[in-house]
All heavy atoms as an XYZ file, in Angstrom:
752
protein
N      -3.141   -138.030    -11.354
C      -1.927   -138.793    -11.158
C      -0.800   -138.129    -11.942
O      -0.940   -137.827    -13.111
C      -2.143   -140.227    -11.632
C      -0.882   -141.060    -11.587
S      -1.120   -142.732    -12.186
C      -2.145   -143.376    -10.915
N       0.315   -137.895    -11.294
C       1.454   -137.263    -11.928
C       2.407   -138.343    -12.422
O       2.866   -139.172    -11.645
C       2.156   -136.342    -10.932
C       3.267   -135.551    -11.566
O       3.177   -135.270    -12.772
O       4.223   -135.225    -10.857
N       2.681   -138.347    -13.702
C       3.576   -139.345    -14.280
C       4.712   -138.642    -14.985
O       4.504   -137.652    -15.680
C       2.835   -140.222    -15.289
C       1.854   -141.155    -14.650
C       1.256   -142.043    -15.700
N       0.517   -143.106    -15.050
C       0.203   -144.236    -15.620
N       0.554   -144.472    -16.845
N      -0.470   -145.146    -14.978
N       5.911   -139.164    -14.821
C       7.084   -138.660    -15.511
C       7.701   -139.804    -16.285
O       7.814   -140.919    -15.783
C       8.108   -138.100    -14.523
C       7.604   -136.845    -13.852
O       7.076   -135.971    -14.515
N       7.747   -136.769    -12.552
N       8.148   -139.509    -17.512
C       8.692   -140.534    -18.382
C      10.041   -140.101    -18.931
O      10.232   -138.936    -19.264
C       7.758   -140.788    -19.573
C       6.368   -141.167    -19.168
C       5.379   -140.217    -19.062
C       6.056   -142.480    -18.892
C       4.087   -140.560    -18.703
C       4.773   -142.847    -18.525
C       3.792   -141.882    -18.423
N      10.966   -141.044    -19.024
C      12.234   -140.823    -19.711
C      12.653   -142.119    -20.368
O      12.148   -143.188    -20.044
C      13.379   -140.405    -18.757
O      13.544   -141.417    -17.764
C      13.123   -139.068    -18.121
N      13.590   -141.998    -21.272
C      14.182   -143.181    -21.871
C      15.315   -143.632    -20.968
O      16.046   -142.809    -20.413
C      14.698   -142.857    -23.270
C      15.293   -144.069    -23.960
O      14.790   -145.184    -23.738
O      16.254   -143.892    -24.713
N      15.447   -144.925    -20.785
C      16.475   -145.456    -19.892
C      17.874   -145.069    -20.344
O      18.778   -144.903    -19.532
C      16.345   -146.979    -19.794
N      18.089   -144.896    -21.636
C      19.409   -144.545    -22.159
C      19.672   -143.044    -22.121
O      20.748   -142.593    -22.483
C      19.549   -145.044    -23.598
N      18.689   -142.258    -21.690
C      18.891   -140.822    -21.586
C      18.386   -140.036    -22.777
O      18.393   -138.827    -22.781
N      17.955   -140.731    -23.818
C      17.361   -140.043    -24.964
C      16.174   -140.854    -25.458
O      16.062   -142.035    -25.187
C      18.392   -139.826    -26.087
C      19.055   -141.114    -26.508
O      18.679   -142.196    -26.086
N      20.053   -141.015    -27.344
N      15.287   -140.201    -26.176
C      14.078   -140.874    -26.642
C      14.414   -141.814    -27.780
O      15.195   -141.494    -28.651
C      13.047   -139.860    -27.116
C      12.516   -139.031    -26.017
C      12.868   -137.751    -25.714
C      11.566   -139.411    -25.036
N      12.192   -137.316    -24.617
C      11.374   -138.315    -24.189
C      10.842   -140.576    -24.798
C      10.502   -138.346    -23.120
C       9.968   -140.595    -23.735
C       9.812   -139.506    -22.914
N      13.816   -142.980    -27.745
C      13.976   -143.934    -28.834
C      12.664   -143.985    -29.601
O      11.641   -144.364    -29.046
C      14.299   -145.318    -28.293
C      14.407   -146.354    -29.381
C      14.760   -147.712    -28.802
N      14.372   -148.711    -29.777
C      14.004   -149.921    -29.476
N      13.965   -150.311    -28.233
N      13.664   -150.773    -30.405
N      12.707   -143.583    -30.855
C      11.503   -143.633    -31.671
C      11.293   -145.063    -32.116
O      12.133   -145.640    -32.788
C      11.634   -142.706    -32.900
O      11.939   -141.402    -32.435
C      10.363   -142.679    -33.703
N      10.176   -145.643    -31.719
C       9.871   -147.014    -32.094
C       9.210   -147.088    -33.460
O       9.429   -148.024    -34.205
C       8.954   -147.661    -31.054
O       9.616   -147.759    -29.823
N       8.380   -146.121    -33.778
C       7.680   -146.117    -35.061
C       7.227   -144.707    -35.400
O       6.913   -143.928    -34.523
C       6.475   -147.045    -34.998
N       7.196   -144.424    -36.681
C       6.698   -143.128    -37.151
C       5.672   -143.440    -38.237
O       6.007   -143.990    -39.263
C       7.844   -142.293    -37.709
C       7.451   -140.885    -38.062
C       8.649   -140.085    -38.538
N       9.670   -139.950    -37.513
C       9.742   -138.954    -36.640
N       8.850   -138.010    -36.664
N      10.714   -138.902    -35.763
N       4.425   -143.110    -37.958
C       3.332   -143.430    -38.868
C       2.539   -142.164    -39.200
O       2.794   -141.104    -38.647
C       2.388   -144.466    -38.244
C       3.057   -145.761    -37.853
C       3.372   -146.597    -39.087
N       3.899   -147.899    -38.694
C       5.143   -148.275    -38.869
N       6.013   -147.448    -39.398
N       5.538   -149.478    -38.522
N       1.542   -142.316    -40.059
C       0.726   -141.171    -40.485
C      -0.055   -140.564    -39.328
O      -0.344   -139.379    -39.322
C      -0.238   -141.603    -41.585
N      -0.402   -141.370    -38.330
C      -1.236   -140.888    -37.234
C      -0.452   -140.475    -36.003
O      -1.024   -140.139    -34.997
C      -2.272   -141.948    -36.857
C      -3.245   -142.195    -37.972
C      -3.179   -143.340    -38.731
C      -4.204   -141.245    -38.287
C      -4.065   -143.559    -39.767
C      -5.096   -141.446    -39.319
C      -5.017   -142.604    -40.056
O      -5.888   -142.806    -41.083
N       0.867   -140.514    -36.044
C       1.655   -140.079    -34.901
C       2.966   -140.818    -34.781
O       3.302   -141.670    -35.598
N       3.701   -140.489    -33.753
C       5.003   -141.083    -33.474
C       4.896   -141.848    -32.158
O       4.242   -141.381    -31.222
C       6.086   -139.978    -33.357
C       7.445   -140.579    -33.094
C       6.110   -139.125    -34.609
N       5.537   -143.017    -32.101
C       5.513   -143.827    -30.887
C       6.918   -143.873    -30.301
O       7.881   -144.153    -31.003
C       5.008   -145.261    -31.182
C       5.009   -146.094    -29.907
C       3.624   -145.224    -31.783
N       7.025   -143.558    -28.994
C       8.295   -143.566    -28.291
C       8.302   -144.673    -27.249
O       7.261   -144.978    -26.664
C       8.522   -142.232    -27.559
C       8.547   -141.037    -28.461
C       7.415   -140.266    -28.640
C       9.711   -140.678    -29.122
C       7.424   -139.159    -29.464
C       9.743   -139.563    -29.954
C       8.594   -138.808    -30.118
N       9.458   -145.242    -27.026
C       9.657   -146.186    -25.931
C      10.150   -145.377    -24.752
O      11.102   -144.612    -24.867
C      10.695   -147.233    -26.326
C      10.969   -148.257    -25.279
C      12.007   -149.261    -25.827
N      12.364   -150.206    -24.816
C      13.443   -150.126    -24.047
N      14.282   -149.111    -24.197
N      13.700   -151.034    -23.144
N       9.485   -145.514    -23.596
C       9.829   -144.690    -22.439
C       9.737   -145.510    -21.160
O       9.169   -146.599    -21.136
C       8.894   -143.496    -22.350
N      10.307   -144.966    -20.102
C      10.265   -145.603    -18.792
C       9.493   -144.690    -17.852
O       9.804   -143.508    -17.726
C      11.683   -145.811    -18.278
C      11.769   -146.468    -16.933
C      13.230   -146.645    -16.550
C      13.370   -147.233    -15.182
N      14.781   -147.373    -14.807
N       8.485   -145.249    -17.199
C       7.715   -144.484    -16.220
C       8.498   -144.439    -14.916
O       8.910   -145.472    -14.402
C       6.342   -145.121    -15.999
C       5.493   -144.331    -15.057
C       4.162   -145.003    -14.769
O       3.975   -146.163    -15.124
O       3.327   -144.332    -14.156
N       8.721   -143.253    -14.376
C       9.522   -143.100    -13.161
C       8.902   -143.796    -11.957
O       9.602   -144.444    -11.182
C       9.719   -141.615    -12.835
C      10.706   -140.956    -13.727
N      11.923   -140.523    -13.299
C      10.654   -140.657    -15.042
C      12.582   -139.983    -14.290
N      11.822   -140.050    -15.369
N       7.596   -143.657    -11.798
C       6.930   -144.153    -10.598
C       7.037   -145.670    -10.464
O       7.316   -146.183     -9.389
C       5.464   -143.732    -10.639
C       4.785   -143.705     -9.317
C       3.408   -143.052     -9.436
O       2.759   -143.129    -10.472
N       2.988   -142.409     -8.373
N       6.835   -146.407    -11.564
C       6.818   -147.871    -11.496
C       8.031   -148.516    -12.152
O       8.178   -149.732    -12.089
C       5.552   -148.403    -12.167
O       5.591   -148.129    -13.553
N       8.882   -147.741    -12.805
C      10.027   -148.236    -13.570
C       9.604   -149.175    -14.687
O      10.380   -149.983    -15.166
C      11.043   -148.931    -12.662
O      11.562   -148.023    -11.738
N       8.382   -149.052    -15.123
C       7.820   -149.891    -16.175
C       8.100   -149.266    -17.542
O       8.010   -148.052    -17.702
C       6.315   -150.023    -15.944
C       5.598   -150.927    -16.881
C       4.125   -150.998    -16.485
C       3.354   -151.859    -17.452
N       1.933   -151.924    -17.099
N       8.442   -150.110    -18.524
C       8.638   -149.637    -19.883
C       7.267   -149.543    -20.551
O       6.474   -150.476    -20.506
C       9.547   -150.600    -20.686
C      10.926   -150.701    -20.029
C       9.673   -150.159    -22.140
C      11.708   -149.398    -20.005
N       6.987   -148.382    -21.138
C       5.705   -148.134    -21.794
C       5.960   -147.549    -23.178
O       7.071   -147.137    -23.501
C       4.822   -147.163    -20.973
C       4.421   -147.756    -19.646
C       5.502   -145.823    -20.789
N       4.914   -147.514    -23.975
C       4.954   -146.839    -25.267
C       4.171   -145.543    -25.129
O       3.083   -145.524    -24.561
C       4.332   -147.720    -26.340
N       4.749   -144.459    -25.612
C       4.053   -143.166    -25.629
C       3.730   -142.841    -27.080
O       4.630   -142.623    -27.889
C       4.936   -142.056    -25.054
C       5.279   -142.139    -23.587
C       6.182   -140.963    -23.207
C       4.037   -142.127    -22.737
N       2.458   -142.864    -27.415
C       2.041   -142.517    -28.767
C       1.628   -141.059    -28.773
O       0.671   -140.676    -28.106
C       0.877   -143.381    -29.229
C       0.446   -143.025    -30.639
C      -0.731   -143.826    -31.113
C      -1.114   -143.361    -32.513
N      -2.383   -143.921    -32.931
N       2.373   -140.261    -29.513
C       2.058   -138.842    -29.604
C       0.863   -138.671    -30.527
O       0.857   -139.151    -31.666
C       3.243   -138.056    -30.143
C       3.024   -136.569    -30.144
C       4.268   -135.813    -30.567
O       5.144   -136.360    -31.227
N       4.344   -134.566    -30.192
N      -0.176   -138.025    -30.020
C      -1.367   -137.770    -30.814
C      -1.045   -136.647    -31.789
O      -0.579   -135.579    -31.384
C      -2.560   -137.387    -29.909
C      -3.772   -137.021    -30.738
C      -2.871   -138.524    -28.957
N      -1.265   -136.899    -33.056
C      -0.941   -135.920    -34.085
C      -2.013   -134.842    -34.124
O      -3.195   -135.126    -34.325
C      -0.852   -136.612    -35.445
C      -0.354   -135.715    -36.531
C      -0.167   -136.515    -37.831
N       0.086   -135.612    -38.916
C      -0.855   -134.997    -39.626
N      -2.116   -135.213    -39.351
N      -0.550   -134.176    -40.592
N      -1.576   -133.595    -33.924
C      -2.468   -132.439    -34.030
C      -1.849   -131.505    -35.067
O      -0.793   -130.922    -34.825
C      -2.638   -131.707    -32.679
C      -3.138   -132.666    -31.604
C      -3.577   -130.514    -32.836
C      -3.209   -132.063    -30.219
N      -2.485   -131.391    -36.236
C      -1.929   -130.510    -37.272
C      -1.803   -129.070    -36.766
O      -2.628   -128.614    -35.967
C      -2.972   -130.591    -38.401
C      -3.734   -131.847    -38.139
C      -3.710   -132.047    -36.648
N      -0.779   -128.355    -37.208
C      -0.548   -126.981    -36.734
C      -1.768   -126.072    -36.899
O      -2.034   -125.240    -36.035
C       0.608   -126.486    -37.600
C       1.302   -127.716    -38.060
C       0.253   -128.783    -38.150
N      -2.513   -126.239    -37.982
C      -3.669   -125.365    -38.211
C      -4.827   -125.677    -37.262
O      -5.742   -124.873    -37.115
C      -4.145   -125.453    -39.668
C      -4.612   -126.822    -40.116
C      -3.499   -127.737    -40.630
O      -2.312   -127.358    -40.550
O      -3.824   -128.834    -41.088
N      -4.797   -126.843    -36.590
C      -5.865   -127.226    -35.658
C      -5.499   -127.020    -34.191
O      -6.321   -127.260    -33.312
C      -6.251   -128.695    -35.858
C      -6.946   -128.934    -37.181
O      -7.451   -127.949    -37.764
O      -6.987   -130.094    -37.629
N      -4.288   -126.582    -33.894
C      -3.835   -126.477    -32.503
C      -4.666   -125.506    -31.666
O      -4.869   -125.732    -30.479
C      -2.359   -126.103    -32.442
C      -1.481   -127.231    -32.941
C      -0.011   -126.926    -32.774
N       0.778   -127.952    -33.435
C       1.250   -129.017    -32.827
N       1.033   -129.190    -31.551
N       1.952   -129.910    -33.496
N      -5.169   -124.442    -32.247
C      -5.976   -123.486    -31.488
C      -7.402   -123.988    -31.272
O      -8.133   -123.443    -30.448
C      -5.993   -122.106    -32.164
C      -6.776   -122.034    -33.454
C      -5.983   -122.472    -34.680
O      -4.842   -122.909    -34.575
N      -6.589   -122.352    -35.842
N      -7.806   -125.065    -31.967
C      -9.164   -125.593    -31.859
C      -9.293   -126.734    -30.848
O     -10.378   -127.281    -30.687
C      -9.648   -126.098    -33.223
C      -9.715   -124.993    -34.243
O      -9.975   -123.841    -33.899
N      -9.470   -125.328    -35.487
N      -8.212   -127.128    -30.214
C      -8.267   -128.224    -29.247
C      -7.912   -129.558    -29.867
O      -7.350   -129.636    -30.955
N      -8.259   -130.635    -29.176
C      -7.928   -131.988    -29.608
C      -8.890   -132.405    -30.721
O     -10.104   -132.266    -30.575
C      -8.028   -132.976    -28.423
C      -7.674   -134.377    -28.863
C      -7.137   -132.525    -27.288
N      -8.357   -132.931    -31.842
C      -9.234   -133.352    -32.938
C     -10.190   -134.463    -32.489
O      -9.838   -135.316    -31.674
C      -8.266   -133.880    -33.997
C      -6.939   -133.309    -33.642
C      -6.945   -133.089    -32.170
N     -11.385   -134.474    -33.051
C     -12.395   -135.467    -32.696
C     -11.916   -136.878    -33.028
O     -12.241   -137.838    -32.322
C     -13.757   -135.152    -33.374
C     -14.867   -136.053    -32.821
C     -13.671   -135.304    -34.877
C     -15.239   -135.771    -31.406
N     -11.104   -137.026    -34.075
C     -10.587   -138.358    -34.419
C      -9.672   -138.889    -33.324
O      -9.693   -140.085    -33.012
C      -9.828   -138.331    -35.756
O      -8.825   -137.312    -35.695
C     -10.756   -138.059    -36.923
N      -8.875   -138.022    -32.722
C      -7.995   -138.438    -31.625
C      -8.810   -138.809    -30.393
O      -8.528   -139.819    -29.735
C      -7.010   -137.330    -31.291
N      -9.820   -138.015    -30.078
C     -10.686   -138.329    -28.930
C     -11.401   -139.660    -29.135
O     -11.528   -140.464    -28.205
C     -11.711   -137.218    -28.714
C     -11.156   -135.880    -28.249
C     -12.261   -134.837    -28.235
C     -10.515   -136.014    -26.884
N     -11.846   -139.911    -30.352
C     -12.530   -141.161    -30.667
C     -11.572   -142.345    -30.495
O     -11.920   -143.364    -29.894
C     -13.064   -141.111    -32.092
C     -13.951   -142.272    -32.457
C     -14.511   -142.151    -33.870
N     -15.295   -140.937    -34.033
C     -15.059   -140.010    -34.972
N     -14.071   -140.149    -35.813
N     -15.829   -138.945    -35.051
N     -10.349   -142.214    -31.026
C      -9.360   -143.291    -30.906
C      -9.044   -143.582    -29.443
O      -9.018   -144.741    -29.019
C      -8.078   -142.910    -31.650
C      -6.989   -143.957    -31.529
C      -5.688   -143.540    -32.186
O      -5.529   -142.360    -32.556
O      -4.807   -144.407    -32.311
N      -8.826   -142.546    -28.660
C      -8.503   -142.717    -27.241
C      -9.646   -143.396    -26.503
O      -9.440   -144.363    -25.762
C      -8.151   -141.361    -26.594
C      -6.831   -140.827    -27.153
C      -8.081   -141.480    -25.076
C      -6.564   -139.371    -26.830
N     -10.867   -142.932    -26.708
C     -12.001   -143.494    -25.963
C     -12.282   -144.938    -26.365
O     -12.565   -145.775    -25.504
C     -13.246   -142.635    -26.132
O     -13.674   -142.620    -27.467
N     -12.177   -145.252    -27.640
C     -12.416   -146.634    -28.075
C     -11.335   -147.566    -27.552
O     -11.631   -148.648    -27.032
C     -12.523   -146.710    -29.613
C     -13.821   -146.041    -30.073
C     -12.465   -148.157    -30.097
C     -13.930   -145.880    -31.575
N     -10.073   -147.162    -27.667
C      -8.979   -148.021    -27.193
C      -9.022   -148.217    -25.683
O      -8.657   -149.280    -25.187
C      -7.624   -147.460    -27.620
C      -7.281   -147.632    -29.098
C      -5.976   -146.920    -29.421
C      -7.190   -149.107    -29.470
N      -9.466   -147.221    -24.944
C      -9.570   -147.369    -23.483
C     -10.676   -148.344    -23.098
O     -10.586   -149.024    -22.081
C      -9.793   -146.020    -22.813
C      -8.521   -145.169    -22.819
C      -8.713   -143.926    -22.015
N      -8.909   -144.270    -20.615
C      -8.161   -143.840    -19.620
N      -7.165   -143.037    -19.875
N      -8.416   -144.173    -18.385
N     -11.735   -148.433    -23.904
C     -12.842   -149.347    -23.621
C     -12.528   -150.791    -24.002
O     -12.993   -151.711    -23.343
C     -14.102   -148.916    -24.384
C     -14.766   -147.687    -23.826
S     -16.363   -147.313    -24.585
C     -16.046   -147.463    -26.325
N     -11.752   -150.984    -25.062
C     -11.501   -152.326    -25.575
C     -10.531   -153.097    -24.691
O      -9.488   -152.587    -24.300
C     -10.941   -152.257    -26.998
C     -11.890   -151.725    -28.064
C     -11.155   -151.572    -29.384
C     -13.085   -152.642    -28.222
N     -10.877   -154.318    -24.388
C     -10.007   -155.223    -23.624
C      -9.944   -156.541    -24.373
O     -10.916   -157.300    -24.418
C     -10.557   -155.459    -22.212
C     -10.708   -154.190    -21.388
C      -9.376   -153.559    -21.099
C      -9.556   -152.280    -20.303
N      -8.549   -151.303    -20.556
N      -8.814   -156.799    -25.037
C      -8.644   -158.017    -25.816
C      -7.149   -158.334    -25.875
O      -6.319   -157.432    -25.861
C      -9.212   -157.830    -27.227
C      -9.303   -159.093    -28.008
N      -8.249   -159.603    -28.712
C     -10.337   -159.953    -28.181
C      -8.618   -160.730    -29.300
N      -9.890   -160.963    -28.987
N      -6.823   -159.619    -25.972
C      -5.419   -160.045    -26.012
C      -4.665   -159.484    -27.214
O      -3.447   -159.291    -27.152
C      -5.323   -161.574    -26.033
C      -5.756   -162.190    -24.711
O      -5.777   -161.457    -23.689
O      -6.077   -163.392    -24.700
N      -5.349   -159.238    -28.310
C      -4.697   -158.768    -29.532
C      -4.715   -157.250    -29.693
O      -4.332   -156.744    -30.741
C      -5.358   -159.414    -30.758
C      -5.175   -160.910    -30.772
O      -4.245   -161.449    -30.180
N      -6.077   -161.598    -31.431
N      -5.183   -156.540    -28.692
C      -5.239   -155.075    -28.743
C      -4.400   -154.512    -27.612
O      -4.550   -154.906    -26.456
C      -6.693   -154.570    -28.629
C      -7.524   -155.109    -29.798
C      -6.738   -153.045    -28.604
C      -8.991   -154.795    -29.692
N      -3.501   -153.592    -27.948
C      -2.639   -152.968    -26.949
C      -3.491   -152.099    -26.025
O      -4.314   -151.309    -26.486
C      -1.551   -152.107    -27.627
C      -0.688   -151.414    -26.598
C      -0.697   -152.960    -28.541
N      -3.300   -152.249    -24.721
C      -4.074   -151.482    -23.743
C      -3.550   -150.057    -23.616
O      -2.347   -149.836    -23.549
C      -4.012   -152.136    -22.365
C      -4.809   -153.410    -22.297
O      -5.860   -153.526    -22.922
N      -4.317   -154.378    -21.558
N      -4.486   -149.116    -23.557
C      -4.145   -147.727    -23.255
C      -4.239   -147.589    -21.742
O      -5.287   -147.783    -21.150
C      -5.104   -146.739    -23.957
C      -4.811   -145.319    -23.517
C      -4.982   -146.862    -25.464
N      -3.105   -147.271    -21.109
C      -3.045   -147.187    -19.656
C      -3.488   -145.822    -19.147
O      -4.094   -145.712    -18.086
C      -1.623   -147.487    -19.178
C      -1.027   -148.812    -19.675
C       0.436   -148.900    -19.294
C      -1.817   -149.982    -19.126
N      -3.164   -144.785    -19.903
C      -3.454   -143.427    -19.454
C      -3.262   -142.472    -20.621
O      -2.793   -142.872    -21.693
C      -2.508   -143.052    -18.311
C      -3.041   -141.945    -17.418
O      -4.122   -141.410    -17.714
O      -2.378   -141.626    -16.423
N      -3.602   -141.226    -20.416
C      -3.338   -140.166    -21.377
C      -2.532   -139.105    -20.641
O      -2.891   -138.702    -19.534
C      -4.651   -139.566    -21.939
C      -4.361   -138.409    -22.877
C      -5.454   -140.640    -22.657
N      -1.416   -138.681    -21.242
C      -0.543   -137.688    -20.620
C      -0.468   -136.451    -21.506
O      -0.492   -136.556    -22.727
C       0.855   -138.272    -20.417
N      -0.390   -135.307    -20.870
C      -0.260   -134.037    -21.585
C       1.139   -133.508    -21.335
O       1.614   -133.483    -20.199
C      -1.317   -133.012    -21.107
C      -1.154   -131.694    -21.837
C      -2.713   -133.565    -21.305
N       1.799   -133.126    -22.419
C       3.164   -132.640    -22.310
C       3.223   -131.155    -22.062
O       2.232   -130.499    -21.774
N       4.420   -130.655    -22.162
C       4.639   -129.231    -22.042
C       5.316   -128.796    -23.332
O       6.422   -129.266    -23.615
C       5.545   -128.933    -20.851
O       5.786   -127.566    -20.758
N       4.729   -128.050    -24.176
C       3.505   -127.272    -24.050
C       2.254   -128.148    -24.054
O       2.296   -129.315    -24.407
C       3.527   -126.360    -25.273
C       4.310   -127.100    -26.290
C       5.333   -127.885    -25.510
N       1.139   -127.534    -23.694
C      -0.117   -128.253    -23.508
C      -0.677   -128.869    -24.790
O      -1.588   -129.661    -24.738
C      -1.173   -127.323    -22.910
C      -0.864   -126.874    -21.502
S      -1.033   -128.190    -20.306
C      -2.792   -128.287    -20.182
N      -0.146   -128.516    -25.944
C      -0.672   -129.085    -27.182
C       0.018   -130.401    -27.561
O      -0.206   -130.938    -28.635
C      -0.607   -128.085    -28.335
C       0.797   -127.615    -28.643
O       1.728   -127.971    -27.906
O       0.954   -126.871    -29.625
N       0.840   -130.945    -26.673
C       1.443   -132.266    -26.878
C       0.669   -133.264    -26.031
O       0.672   -133.191    -24.807
C       2.919   -132.266    -26.479
C       3.779   -131.428    -27.385
C       5.236   -131.461    -26.977
O       5.578   -132.141    -25.987
O       6.034   -130.802    -27.644
N      -0.015   -134.189    -26.689
C      -0.823   -135.191    -26.003
C      -0.281   -136.564    -26.354
O       0.005   -136.850    -27.525
C      -2.305   -135.062    -26.407
C      -2.805   -133.668    -26.024
C      -3.146   -136.154    -25.763
C      -4.170   -133.353    -26.549
N      -0.141   -137.421    -25.343
C       0.405   -138.761    -25.532
C      -0.531   -139.802    -24.939
O      -1.063   -139.608    -23.851
C       1.763   -138.897    -24.830
C       2.804   -137.940    -25.342
C       2.957   -136.683    -24.773
C       3.633   -138.296    -26.390
C       3.909   -135.802    -25.237
C       4.595   -137.419    -26.862
C       4.731   -136.179    -26.283
O       5.674   -135.306    -26.753
N      -0.709   -140.907    -25.652
C      -1.391   -142.060    -25.089
C      -0.321   -142.949    -24.472
O       0.647   -143.310    -25.141
C      -2.145   -142.839    -26.171
C      -3.424   -142.195    -26.582
S      -4.426   -143.273    -27.611
C      -3.602   -143.096    -29.170
N      -0.469   -143.263    -23.199
C       0.456   -144.156    -22.505
C      -0.081   -145.565    -22.708
O      -1.179   -145.882    -22.270
C       0.542   -143.818    -21.002
C       1.547   -144.718    -20.308
C       0.887   -142.347    -20.800
N       0.700   -146.390    -23.401
C       0.237   -147.716    -23.785
C       1.216   -148.789    -23.324
O       2.375   -148.490    -23.029
C       0.087   -147.784    -25.310
C      -0.766   -146.665    -25.896
S      -0.761   -146.632    -27.675
C      -2.168   -147.670    -27.980
N       0.736   -150.030    -23.284
C       1.617   -151.152    -23.018
C       2.694   -151.163    -24.100
O       2.408   -150.885    -25.258
C       0.872   -152.481    -23.123
C      -0.145   -152.730    -22.090
C      -0.853   -154.045    -22.342
O      -1.331   -154.264    -23.463
O      -0.926   -154.827    -21.389
N       3.915   -151.521    -23.709
C       4.987   -151.622    -24.697
C       5.081   -153.066    -25.160
O       5.140   -153.982    -24.341
C       6.328   -151.167    -24.120
C       7.426   -151.243    -25.137
C       7.525   -150.284    -26.138
C       8.345   -152.279    -25.126
C       8.514   -150.356    -27.092
C       9.338   -152.352    -26.075
C       9.417   -151.388    -27.069
O      10.395   -151.457    -28.018
N       5.079   -153.266    -26.456
C       5.180   -154.602    -27.044
C       6.428   -154.655    -27.918
O       6.591   -153.816    -28.814
C       3.964   -154.918    -27.901
S       2.416   -154.892    -26.992
N       7.290   -155.611    -27.659
C       8.470   -155.791    -28.503
C       8.019   -156.202    -29.897
O       7.043   -156.925    -30.048
C       9.388   -156.868    -27.933
C      10.088   -156.467    -26.657
C      11.175   -155.433    -26.845
O      11.713   -155.323    -27.971
O      11.494   -154.748    -25.891
N       8.784   -155.763    -30.897
C       8.432   -156.130    -32.275
C       9.003   -157.458    -32.639
O       9.998   -157.882    -32.227
C       8.935   -155.076    -33.233
C       8.232   -153.769    -33.049
C       8.653   -152.747    -34.078
O       9.354   -153.051    -35.016
N       8.208   -151.524    -33.914
């Protein structure tokens, strides 16, 4: 599935910056739905080794979990360059 995302205002809005990554508020072109894009943090020294096992574990666990108090992971998107990985998640207002 090909997904394209932009911010409705024309620039990215950083919703949160944490130790495990940055979360952006974005609009999916196909459905016009507002989503959260969580950038998976890959340290520069690990970029040639692929996706860290901790990121794979987080993605797989969050995709399996279905609960009202847990944000759903809708998809995983790969940016350009290929070492930018984003979890496409439900957007929740703070």
